C-alpha positions as CSV (number, residue, x, y, z in Angstrom):
1,X,6.1,61.7,21.3
2,X,4.3,60.2,18.3
3,X,5.3,62.4,15.2
4,X,4.1,62.9,11.7
5,X,0.8,61.1,12.0
6,X,-2.8,62.0,11.1
7,X,-4.9,61.3,14.3
8,X,-8.7,60.9,14.3
9,X,-10.0,61.4,17.8
10,X,-13.6,60.4,18.5
11,X,-14.7,62.1,21.7
12,X,-17.7,62.0,24.0
13,X,-17.5,65.8,24.4
14,X,-17.1,68.7,22.0
15,X,-13.8,70.5,21.6
16,X,-15.0,73.6,23.4
17,X,-16.8,71.7,26.2
18,X,-15.3,71.4,29.7
19,X,-11.7,70.3,28.9
20,X,-10.8,66.8,29.7
21,X,-8.5,64.0,28.7
22,X,-9.3,64.0,25.0
23,X,-8.6,67.7,24.5
24,X,-5.6,67.8,26.8
25,X,-3.9,64.9,24.9
26,X,-4.8,66.0,21.4
27,X,-3.8,69.6,21.9
28,X,-0.3,68.4,22.8
29,X,-0.1,65.7,20.1
30,X,-1.0,68.3,17.6
31,X,2.4,69.9,18.0
32,X,3.9,67.1,15.9
33,X,0.8,65.6,14.3
34,X,-2.5,66.6,12.6
35,X,-5.7,65.9,14.6
36,X,-9.3,65.6,13.4
37,X,-11.4,65.9,16.6
38,X,-14.8,64.4,16.2
39,X,-17.3,66.1,18.5
40,X,-20.0,64.2,20.4
41,X,-23.0,63.7,18.2
42,X,-26.3,65.2,19.0
43,X,-29.8,63.7,18.5
44,X,-33.3,65.2,18.9
45,X,-33.3,63.8,22.4
46,X,-30.4,66.2,23.2
47,X,-32.8,69.1,23.4
48,X,-34.8,67.6,26.4
49,X,-32.3,65.6,28.5
50,X,-30.9,68.6,30.2
51,X,-27.3,67.3,29.9
52,X,-26.4,70.0,27.4
53,X,-27.9,73.5,27.0
54,X,-30.2,73.8,24.0
55,X,-28.1,76.6,22.7
56,X,-25.1,74.3,22.6
57,X,-27.2,71.6,20.8
58,X,-28.2,74.1,18.2
59,X,-24.6,75.2,17.8
60,X,-23.6,71.6,17.1
61,X,-26.3,71.3,14.5
62,X,-25.0,74.4,12.7
63,X,-21.4,73.1,12.9
64,X,-22.5,69.9,11.2
65,X,-23.9,72.0,8.3
66,X,-20.7,74.1,8.0
67,X,-18.2,71.3,8.1
68,X,-14.8,70.9,9.9
69,X,-13.4,74.0,11.6
70,X,-9.9,74.8,12.7
71,X,-9.9,75.2,16.5
72,X,-6.2,75.1,17.4
73,X,-2.9,74.7,15.6
74,X,-3.1,71.5,13.5
75,X,-6.5,70.6,15.1
76,X,-9.7,70.5,13.1
77,X,-13.0,69.7,14.9
78,X,-16.0,68.4,13.2
79,X,-19.6,67.9,14.4
80,X,-21.0,64.6,13.0
81,X,-24.5,64.4,11.6
82,X,-27.4,64.2,14.1
83,X,-28.0,60.6,15.1
84,X,-31.1,58.6,16.0
85,X,-32.0,58.7,19.8
86,X,-31.6,55.7,22.1
87,X,-28.3,55.0,20.6
88,X,-27.5,52.1,23.0
89,X,-30.1,50.0,21.1
90,X,-28.2,47.6,18.9
91,X,-30.0,48.2,15.7
92,X,-30.1,52.0,16.1
93,X,-26.4,52.0,17.1
94,X,-25.5,50.3,13.9
95,X,-27.5,52.7,11.8
96,X,-25.8,55.6,13.6
97,X,-22.4,54.2,13.1
98,X,-23.0,53.8,9.4
99,X,-24.2,57.4,9.2
100,X,-21.1,58.8,11.0
101,X,-18.7,56.5,9.1
102,X,-19.9,58.0,5.8
103,X,-19.5,61.5,7.2
104,X,-16.1,60.7,8.6
105,X,-14.8,59.3,5.2
106,X,-15.9,62.5,3.4
107,X,-14.4,64.8,6.1
108,X,-11.1,62.9,6.1
109,X,-10.9,63.0,2.3
110,X,-11.4,66.8,2.4
111,X,-8.7,67.2,5.0
112,X,-6.3,64.8,3.2
113,X,-5.9,62.5,6.2
114,X,-4.5,59.0,5.4
115,X,-3.0,56.1,7.3
116,X,-4.6,57.4,10.5
117,X,-4.2,56.6,14.2
118,X,-7.9,56.1,15.2
119,X,-8.2,57.2,18.8
120,X,-11.6,56.5,20.3
121,X,-12.8,58.0,23.6
122,X,-16.5,57.3,22.9
123,X,-17.5,53.9,24.3
124,X,-21.0,53.9,22.7
125,X,-20.0,54.0,19.1
126,X,-18.1,50.9,17.9
127,X,-17.7,50.3,14.2
128,X,-16.4,53.8,13.4
129,X,-12.8,52.8,12.8
130,X,-13.5,51.6,9.3
131,X,-14.4,55.1,8.4
132,X,-10.9,56.2,9.3
133,X,-9.0,53.3,7.6
134,X,-6.5,53.4,10.5
135,X,-3.0,52.1,10.7
136,X,-3.6,51.7,14.4
137,X,-6.8,51.7,16.5
138,X,-6.8,52.9,20.1
139,X,-9.7,52.8,22.6
140,X,-9.1,55.2,25.5
141,X,-11.4,54.4,28.4
142,X,-11.8,57.2,31.0
143,X,-15.1,56.2,32.8
144,X,-17.5,53.3,33.3
145,X,-20.3,54.7,31.0
146,X,-22.5,51.6,31.7
147,X,-23.0,52.9,35.2
148,X,-24.3,56.4,34.3
149,X,-27.7,56.8,35.8
150,X,-29.6,58.3,32.9
151,X,-33.2,57.2,32.3
152,X,-32.7,56.7,28.5
153,X,-29.4,54.7,29.1
154,X,-29.5,50.9,28.9
155,X,-26.5,49.9,31.0
156,X,-26.4,46.3,29.7
157,X,-26.3,47.4,26.0
158,X,-23.8,50.1,26.8
159,X,-21.3,47.6,28.2
160,X,-21.8,45.4,25.1
161,X,-21.0,48.4,22.9
162,X,-17.8,49.1,25.0
163,X,-16.8,45.5,24.7
164,X,-17.0,45.9,20.9
165,X,-14.9,49.1,21.2
166,X,-12.2,47.2,23.1
167,X,-12.2,44.2,20.8
168,X,-11.9,46.2,17.6
169,X,-8.9,48.1,18.9
170,X,-5.2,47.2,18.7
171,X,-4.7,48.6,22.2
172,X,-6.8,49.9,25.1
173,X,-5.7,52.6,27.5
174,X,-7.6,53.2,30.8
175,X,-7.4,56.0,33.3
176,X,-8.3,53.9,36.3
177,X,-7.1,50.6,37.7
178,X,-10.7,49.3,38.1
179,X,-11.3,50.1,34.5
180,X,-8.3,48.0,33.5
181,X,-9.3,45.0,35.5
182,X,-12.9,45.1,34.4
183,X,-12.0,45.4,30.7
184,X,-9.0,43.2,30.5
185,X,-11.2,40.3,29.4
186,X,-12.1,42.2,26.2
187,X,-8.5,43.0,25.1
188,X,-5.3,41.7,26.6
189,X,-3.2,44.6,25.3
190,X,-4.5,47.0,28.0
191,X,-2.6,49.7,30.0
192,X,-3.2,52.0,32.9
193,X,-2.3,55.6,32.3
194,X,-3.9,58.0,34.9
195,X,-5.2,61.5,34.2
196,X,-2.7,64.4,34.3
197,X,-2.7,68.1,35.0
198,X,-1.3,71.3,33.6
199,X,1.3,71.1,36.4
200,X,3.3,74.1,35.3
201,X,0.3,76.5,35.2
202,X,-1.0,75.5,38.7
203,X,2.5,75.5,40.3
204,X,3.3,78.9,38.7
205,X,0.1,80.4,40.1
206,X,0.9,79.0,43.5
207,X,4.4,80.4,43.4
208,X,3.7,83.8,41.7
209,X,1.9,87.0,42.6
210,X,-1.3,85.9,40.9
211,X,-4.2,88.0,42.3
212,X,-7.4,86.1,43.3
213,X,-10.3,86.5,40.9
214,X,-12.7,89.2,42.0
215,X,-15.4,86.6,42.7
216,X,-13.1,84.7,45.1
217,X,-11.6,87.8,46.7
218,X,-15.1,88.9,47.8
219,X,-15.8,85.6,49.7
220,X,-15.4,85.8,53.5
221,X,-13.7,83.4,55.8
222,X,-12.0,80.2,54.8
223,X,-12.7,79.1,51.2
224,X,-13.5,75.5,50.7
225,X,-13.5,74.9,46.9
226,X,-14.5,72.5,44.2
227,X,-13.5,72.8,40.5
228,X,-15.2,70.8,37.9
229,X,-18.5,69.9,36.2
230,X,-21.4,70.0,38.7
231,X,-23.4,67.0,37.7
232,X,-24.9,63.7,39.0
233,X,-21.5,62.7,40.6
234,X,-21.6,65.6,43.1
235,X,-22.5,64.7,46.7
236,X,-24.9,67.6,47.2
237,X,-26.1,66.5,50.7
238,X,-22.4,66.3,51.9
239,X,-21.7,69.9,50.8
240,X,-24.9,71.1,52.3
241,X,-24.0,69.3,55.6
242,X,-20.6,70.9,55.8
243,X,-21.8,74.4,54.8
244,X,-24.5,74.2,57.5
245,X,-22.0,73.2,60.2
246,X,-19.6,76.0,59.2
247,X,-21.6,79.1,58.2
248,X,-18.4,81.2,58.6
249,X,-16.7,79.3,55.7
250,X,-17.3,80.0,52.1
251,X,-18.0,77.1,49.7
252,X,-16.9,78.0,46.2
253,X,-18.2,75.7,43.4
254,X,-16.4,76.5,40.2
255,X,-17.8,74.9,37.0
256,X,-20.8,74.5,34.8
257,X,-24.0,73.1,36.3
258,X,-25.5,70.2,34.3
259,X,-29.2,69.4,34.1
260,X,-28.6,65.9,35.6
261,X,-27.4,67.3,38.9
262,X,-29.1,66.3,42.2
263,X,-31.6,68.9,43.5
264,X,-29.5,72.0,44.3
265,X,-32.3,74.0,46.1
266,X,-30.9,73.3,49.5
267,X,-27.4,74.4,48.6
268,X,-28.6,77.5,46.8
269,X,-30.6,78.5,49.9
270,X,-27.3,78.7,51.9
271,X,-25.7,82.1,51.9
272,X,-22.2,80.7,52.2
273,X,-22.4,78.5,49.1
274,X,-21.4,80.2,45.9
275,X,-21.9,78.9,42.4
276,X,-19.2,80.7,40.3
277,X,-19.9,79.0,36.9
278,X,-17.7,77.8,34.2
279,X,-14.3,79.7,33.9
280,X,-11.8,80.0,31.2
281,X,-9.2,77.2,31.4
282,X,-6.3,79.7,31.9
283,X,-8.1,81.3,34.8
284,X,-8.7,78.1,36.8
285,X,-5.3,78.0,38.6
286,X,-6.0,81.4,40.1
287,X,-9.3,80.2,41.4
288,X,-7.6,77.1,43.0
289,X,-4.9,79.3,44.5
290,X,-7.5,81.3,46.4
291,X,-8.9,78.1,48.1
292,X,-7.8,77.0,51.6
293,X,-9.0,73.4,51.1
294,X,-10.0,71.6,47.8
295,X,-12.6,69.0,47.5
296,X,-13.5,65.9,45.5
297,X,-16.9,65.3,47.0
298,X,-18.5,62.6,44.9
299,X,-21.3,60.1,45.7
300,X,-20.2,56.5,45.9
301,X,-21.5,54.2,43.2
302,X,-20.3,52.0,40.4
303,X,-19.6,55.0,38.2
304,X,-17.5,57.0,40.6
305,X,-15.6,53.9,41.8
306,X,-14.1,53.6,38.3
307,X,-13.1,57.3,37.8
308,X,-9.9,59.1,38.2
309,X,-10.8,62.8,38.8
310,X,-8.9,65.2,36.7
311,X,-8.8,67.7,39.6
312,X,-6.6,65.5,41.8
313,X,-3.3,66.5,40.3
314,X,-4.5,70.0,39.5
315,X,-5.2,70.6,43.2
316,X,-1.9,68.9,44.2
317,X,0.1,70.9,41.7
318,X,-1.3,74.1,43.3
319,X,-0.1,72.8,46.7
320,X,-3.6,72.7,48.2
321,X,-4.9,70.3,50.9
322,X,-7.3,67.8,49.3
323,X,-10.2,65.9,50.9
324,X,-11.9,63.3,48.8
325,X,-14.8,60.9,49.1
326,X,-13.7,57.2,49.3
327,X,-13.9,56.3,45.7
328,X,-11.9,53.1,44.9
329,X,-9.3,54.8,42.7
330,X,-8.7,57.6,45.3
331,X,-7.8,55.1,48.0
332,X,-4.5,54.5,46.3
333,X,-3.6,58.2,47.0
334,X,-4.7,58.5,50.6
335,X,-1.9,59.9,52.7
336,X,0.0,63.1,53.3
337,X,-1.1,64.6,50.0
338,X,-4.8,63.7,50.2
339,X,-7.2,62.8,52.9
340,X,-10.3,60.5,52.6
341,X,-13.6,61.3,54.2
342,X,-15.7,58.1,54.7
343,X,-18.8,59.6,56.3
344,X,-20.1,63.2,56.2
345,X,-18.8,63.7,59.8
346,X,-15.4,62.2,58.9
347,X,-15.2,64.3,55.7
348,X,-15.9,67.5,57.7
349,X,-13.3,66.5,60.3
350,X,-10.7,66.0,57.5
351,X,-11.4,69.4,56.1
352,X,-11.0,71.0,59.6
353,X,-7.8,69.1,60.1
354,X,-6.5,70.2,56.7
355,X,-7.1,73.9,57.7
356,X,-5.4,73.4,61.1
357,X,-2.4,71.4,59.9
358,X,-1.5,73.0,56.5
359,X,2.0,74.5,56.2
360,X,4.4,75.8,53.6
361,X,6.3,72.5,54.0
362,X,3.2,70.4,53.2
363,X,2.3,72.6,50.3
364,X,5.8,72.2,48.8
365,X,5.5,68.4,49.3
366,X,2.3,68.3,47.3
367,X,3.7,70.4,44.5
368,X,6.7,68.1,44.4
369,X,4.5,65.0,44.3
370,X,2.5,66.4,41.4
371,X,5.5,67.6,39.4
372,X,5.9,64.3,37.4
373,X,2.1,64.0,36.7
374,X,1.8,66.5,33.8
375,X,-0.2,66.1,30.6
376,X,3.1,66.2,28.7
377,X,4.3,63.2,30.7
378,X,1.0,61.4,29.9
379,X,1.5,62.0,26.2
380,X,5.0,60.4,26.5
381,X,3.6,57.5,28.5
382,X,0.9,56.8,25.8
383,X,3.4,57.3,23.0
384,X,5.7,54.7,24.5
385,X,2.8,52.2,24.3
386,X,1.8,53.1,20.8
387,X,5.1,53.7,19.0
388,X,6.2,50.0,18.9
389,X,2.8,49.1,17.4
390,X,3.2,51.9,14.8
391,X,6.7,50.9,13.6
392,X,6.6,49.6,10.1
393,X,3.0,50.7,9.5
394,X,2.3,53.3,6.8
395,X,2.9,56.9,7.8
396,X,1.7,60.2,6.3
397,X,3.9,63.1,7.2
398,X,1.8,66.0,8.5
399,X,2.3,69.2,6.6
400,X,3.1,72.6,8.2
401,X,1.2,73.8,11.1
402,X,-2.3,75.2,10.4
403,X,-3.5,77.8,12.9
404,X,-7.1,79.0,13.7
405,X,-8.0,82.5,12.7
406,X,-9.4,83.0,16.2
407,X,-8.5,81.2,19.4
408,X,-10.6,78.5,20.8
409,X,-10.3,78.1,24.6
410,X,-11.5,75.3,26.7
411,X,-13.0,75.7,30.2
């Protein structure tokens, strides 16, 4: 693992948002490094898009005023100043970058960060690296943001911004094979490192006497489950189709509902579909353990064909049968550990087969398959890529661990 470095992580989420790649990697790197986690910036438009709750937007505004906060051992999170809306516009984007660079320099000076590793997950904000004066610049690409179907989102400009992020970086890491191939032309030093999972937590829940959460224990029949953000990616008609065909099953959707989700009125009208909301990160393995079949039910479009769902290895580490939509990245994993549904009828048939054919032997095989796909392993994979580039570059040894006064949990 990389050691003794000051890392500046620019994320497209906030530290306490639904936990993903940036938080998972940084929380582990902080064991031997210091991390400044730059939250996603807000703008006046954030109050009306529906992507984030207004209360969360207000909270970020207050956090900007109060300055960097300690959120985990050796991790500070900072909310940048509010930016100008329509940030994919070239002129506005440059103005926003200048604003955040100035704030970043001031924040890093207060924290005493020097010779940083600049680790950018935000594809819409090139030009920030200069604010961190990095010894090494990394762009970590986890999604094709140019394909997000938001009305205020200019896809052509977004891809141009991401091209700049790739070109200004010493190295690019992508979580999907399609992402690697589509961005290789922007930076030849590009690598595929898939998403990971907290393998130990999910496997321990599967093996131990972990009681099901009360909300899951109350559900009748077979439990068909989904864990993750409920947003524009979710194939709502597919779930509605399956729930209508099998009213004796319970469909448990575990995760926050975003304002950009397809109309959920039909799903909410079905008595066997249950929205269980966002859960604490540590509780998620118990929810998955209570499921009979786990789902990755996404619509098929340019965006989803480039993603690697975090939940794949989480489900697998719990030993659960998995049925996924036919996204390009998921086709590489079709087999005994995961089935692919190519039409609504085929998807339902795969769920039925998963219930009928599951066994302790198959569960053990899935757990074994996932055992090498932990977040700790991912940190080592990325470190092996970065460490040769860091050799001989200036290093600032991080001081003793700084811990938060109160715990900050993801979800």
